[in-house]
N, C-alpha and C positions, 0 to 999 in steps of 0.2 A: 719791174717796179709797181705794177697795179697790183700784181700778187701781194709784193710786200705789204704794201698799203691796206688792202683789202684785208690780210691776217691781222694786221696792228688795231685795225677798225673792229675786225671780230672779236678779239681779244678784249679790247676794252667793252664793248657790249657784256661780253660775258660777264666781267669785272663787275659792270655797272648792275645788271639783272643779280649778280650773287650778292651783292652790297645791299641791293633793294630789299631782296627776299631776306636777309639777315636784318635788315632794319624795320621791315613791316612783318615778318613772319605769319603769312596767311594761315599757315598750321597750327599755330600756336593761339591761346586766349590770351598771352602775354608777349610782347614784343617792345623793343626800343621807341618804337614809335610812339606807343600808348603811354609808355612811363616817361618820356621827354615832354608830352602834352601835360602833366603834372604841374610843371614848373608858371602856372599863369596865376598870380596872386587873386587875382578877381573871381576865379573859378575854387580858390581853398575852401569856403564852407560848403561845396557840393562835392569837391572831388574827396574829401577828407571823411566824407561818407561810405565811401566806394573803394576804399584803397585795396582790399582784398578781390575786388573785381579785376583791378588793372595789374597788380602785382602778384606774385606766387604767394601761397600761405599753406599753413597747417592749421587744422580744425581743432576747435576747442570746445568739448560739447557740456551742456549743462545738464548733468546726470542726475542732479538731486536739487531742481528749482523748489525753491523757498520763498515764495515773494514777502516782500516787507509789509508790515501792516502801513495803510495809507490814512491821513486826513487830511487831504491836500485843500488847502484855501488858496484864493489870488494872493501875488507876492506884492504888496501895493508897498514898495522899498523906495525911500528916499534917501539922500546922503549927500554932502557937501563937498566939492571938489574944485579947488582953484576959483573961490569965490560965488560959485555958484549952485544951487540947487539941481541935483541930478536924480533921475529915476534908474532902476533897473531896465525899463524898456530902453532908455536912451544907450546905456552901456551895451546890452546886448545887439543893439541895432548897428552902432560904432564898431564893435569889436567882429562882426560877423558870427555871432555866438550862434550856437545850433542847438546845443542842449544844456538844460540846466535841471538838476536835480539837490533839493533842498532835504536833509535829515536832523530832527530833532527828536533826541532820544531814543533813535533807532527807528523811527516811524518818518514815512515821507510826507512832508507839510508841505511842498511846493515843487512844481515842475513845470518847466514851459521849453519848447521846441521851436525852432524856425529853419528856413530854408528847406522846406519839403521833408523835415526829419520827424520822426515819433518816439515812443518809448521802444518802439523794438530796432530803431536804427543802430547801427555798430558803427561808433566813430572812432577814428585812429589817435592811439595815446600818445604818438611820438614819446617823450622823455619820461612821462608818468610810468612809463614800462620801467624803467631803470628801478624804481622803489617795487615792483613786484620782484625784478630779480636779487634785490636786496633781501627783501622777505623771505625768498627761497634760500639764500644763504642762511639767514636766520634760523628758518626751520631746520636746514642741514645740521645746523650746529645743536638746535636744540634736540634732534632725533642721534644725535652721537656719530653722524657721518662726517663731520667736521670737527675738528681737534679743538682747534683753536683759531680765532680773528687774527691771531699773529703768526700764524703759518703763512709761508710763502705759497703764492698761487700755483708753483710747478709742483709742489706736493700733492695736488689733486687734480690737475690738469697739465698732465704729460705734454701736451702739444706747445706749451709756453716755455719747458726747460731750455736753459741756455739762452732764454730772449731778455729782454730789458724787464718784462713782466714775469720771469719766472722765478726772482727771489722777491720780487714785490709782494708784501703781506695782505691777506683780504683787507684787513682793517685800512691800511693806505689807499686801497682802490676804492672801499666804500668811501673814505674821506676825499675821494679826488685830490690825491695826493700822490701820484705815482712816479712823478718827476721824469715824464715823459714828453719829446719833442713833437706837438701836435696842434694846429691850430683850428680850434673849434668855432670857424666863422663861417655863417650860413649865408653870408652875402657873395654874390658874384666876384669873388676875389682870388687873383692868382696866387696868393697865400693862402687860400683856406685847405684845409687838408680833409676835411670832414664832406665838402661836397664831392671830391674824389673817391674817396671811401665807399660812398653813396652808389656812384657810376660803375666802379668796378665790382660792387657786390652785385647790384640789380641789372645793370647792362651787359657786363662781361662775364658775369656768374662766377667771379673767383671764390674761391674758399676765405670764409671771413676770418677762420681762426690763422690761417697763415698770413693775411693782410695785417692782422694786430700783431702777431709774432714779429712782424718786419719793422715795427717803431722803435725806434731809438730813444734812451735817457739821456738827457741834458743836464741834468742834476741830481742830487741824493733825492730817496723819496721822503715823504713824511715831512717835509719842510716848507711847504706853501699848499693852498688850493687853487688847483687848476683844473677846471672842469673838462674832461677828455671822454668821450662817449666810447671809445674802445675799451676804457677801463670797465665798463659795466659790461662789454661783451666779454671780457676775460673772466669776470666774476659768472657769466652766463655759462663758460665752457667748465668752471669748477662746478656749477649746478649738474650740468649733463653728466660729466663724469660721476659725481657720486652718488647720484640717483640711476645711472645707466639708461637713460632715456632721453628722446628729445624734449626740447625746452617747453613745446606745446603739450605734449602729453604730461609732463611734470605739473605744470600750470594747472592742467584739467584736474590731477589726481590729489595734488597736494592743495589748491585754493579753489578754482571753481566746484569742484564736487562738496568736499567739507562746508565752504560757506553758503552752499545753498543758492550760488549765484542763478539767476531765472534765465538768461539767454545764451545761447551759444557765443564761441567768441572765434579769433583767430588771430594766429602770429606770424608775419611775414617772413618768407626766406629767400635767400638769395636766387636759387635756382627751383625750376618745376621738375623735380627728379630727385631720385632716393635718396642722394648724396646733399641733399639740401639743408642749409644751418640757417637756423633762425637768427636775424638780425636781434642780437641780445641787448642791444643800448636803446630800442623802439619798438613801435611796428606793431603794438597789440591792437586789435578791433573788439571793441566791447561797447556794450549800452552806457547810456550815462547813470544808469540806476545802479549798474553793477560796478561801476566805478566809484559810485556813491558807497555802496555795500563794503567794498574794501576799504575806505576810509573809516567806518563804522568800525571794522575789525580792528583797527588801529587805536580808535577810542576807547575800545574795550579791553585795551592793553594785550591782545593777541589771544584773546580767550573767545570761544564761539561755541555756543550751545552745549556749555558748560567744561567745555575741553580748552585745556592750554596748548596752543599750537605755536608758540613763540616762547623764548627762552624770559625767563623772570628778569626784568629790566630792559629788555630791548628796545621796548617803545621809548622810552623816555632816553635812552641812550643815542637812540638813531636820531631822535629829534631836536638833538642839543649838541652845538661844536663840540666837537671832540679836542681841538686844540684852539690858542688864540685866534690863527688865522681864518678861523672857520666863524668867528663871532659877526653878528649884523651890525650895522652902522654906516655912517658916512665916509669911512676908511675901509671898508671891506673891499675884495677883490672883485665881487659882483655887488657891489653898494647899491641900495643898503641891504640886501638880502645876505644872510649867513647859511652856513651848512652844516650837516649833522652827519648822518653816515646814508648818503642817497635820500636825504630828505632836507627841504628847504625850510629857512627860518624869515618872518618877516622882521622888519625893526621893530624894536620896543615889543617883543611877543608877549602875549597876554594868553599863557597855554595854547597858542597855535602854533602850528607848523604845516607844511603843505609839499605835495607833490606837484611838479610842474612839465609841461612840454611845450616846445616852441609853436608860436602861434597860436596860443592862448588857451592850453588844455590846464587844467587844474582839478586836484583834489585837495579841498581845505580842510583841515581839521582843528576845531577847536574845543581843547579837553574842558575849560572851564564851563563852557556852556552847554557840553556836549551835541554838539553842532557839527554837522559835515557840509560843505557844498561844492558839488562836483559840477563841473562847467565845461563844455567842448567849444572848440570855435576853430575859425580859419581866419585869423587876423595877421596881416604882413606887419603891422604896426604894432603886435603886442609888447615889444619892451620898452615902448613909450607909454604904454596903457596899464603896466603891470602894479604900479602903485595904486590907481585908482582901482584896479579891480580888487586888490586889497582890502582897500576901504570900502568897497561894495559889500565884501565878504563879511566885513564887522557888521556893517550896517544890517546884513540879512540875518547875522548871528544873534544881534541884539533884538531884532524883529521877532524872531521864532522861538529863542529860547524859552524853556519854561522858568515860572520866577525862581522856585528853587535853587536853579543853576545860574542865575544871573551875576550873582557875587558867591564866590569861593575862596577857599584859603590857597596861601600861594604854595605851588607844587613844591614837593619835598625834592632834595637832590637825585638825581638819578642813580638807581643802583648798576652795576657793571654787568653786562649779561652773563648769564650762567655757562660753566663751560662743564660740557657731561662727562660723565665719570664712564668708563669703559671697562 
């Protein structure tokens, strides 16, 4: 009996040691122990500055750095909120904001950092990255690698053939109208699908394409707005397929180099191995200055250094609702926000649209005033604060806009993006 008990104890000890080794992974810079330590809201402002130290990533090099002109002045911004006068400093402190860059006519006119960050700090994008993926879809369309936004995803990404996503069109994915059964709840809820999706990708190292292909459809696509992160991952698979490269390399070749981004970046992947796949719906790490430059690219209608990089009409189309269910307002699905093609609209838009990521990441673009506001933060209460953020961004735009852009004509109706001839 003693030998049996001893053997059982030995087996238990081996299992415990093996589990501890798997959890802490002393041989690797990435471990489940470090990853699970991410989930402390008090640490978000600092944690979001070092995501690619905690999780595996692929590099994106700044191969053609072209600094933007600067005329930086103190941002003495005040605005009214809930009957009180608030300041930019008030908001940044409350929201755990870590970086803010303001462009007016393509010139850096304001910049602030907090929580130990500076102009060289790389902040995680969260879902701001979705707009980068949508931009690569538009570039593929412009370059003739994609025939039409109304083509099914399976035409370009064979991994999704036969799945719910296989016959969903690129346009439906861009509209967040895939009709799939998925709960994008970031709360610690048993009904959340996005939290286990992250767990399976980063902790278990599962193939992200395989996980997305397992998602089922519970209604026809194109009928409603339902924000689902795997929709964007499928679009990233289309991008990888048509360009024949990793997502990080495509971003480097098609965005970082041509736009003259001034700092290296990175994109998180599921495993630290050659088989790694970028998490396509989030997880770009870049400086606030480079996020702002990307916003300026959209203010310039996809033109940079005299070259058209996006289809004619793409920016106006992407920044406007494509169906009644995408309209902003009190009855909107994500009221009062509206949705275009992977870009958000504020209520009563005045030439404004924006990219947004959970916990307070923003790239706000004001086409009437030619102003960009890029902000990074680690705000666990970002949802309750977002409408105040928009009020702040409008106050910033009013304060820094050149006099001749303060009042402009009403924008003309959007043209449809060009379909390439082949």
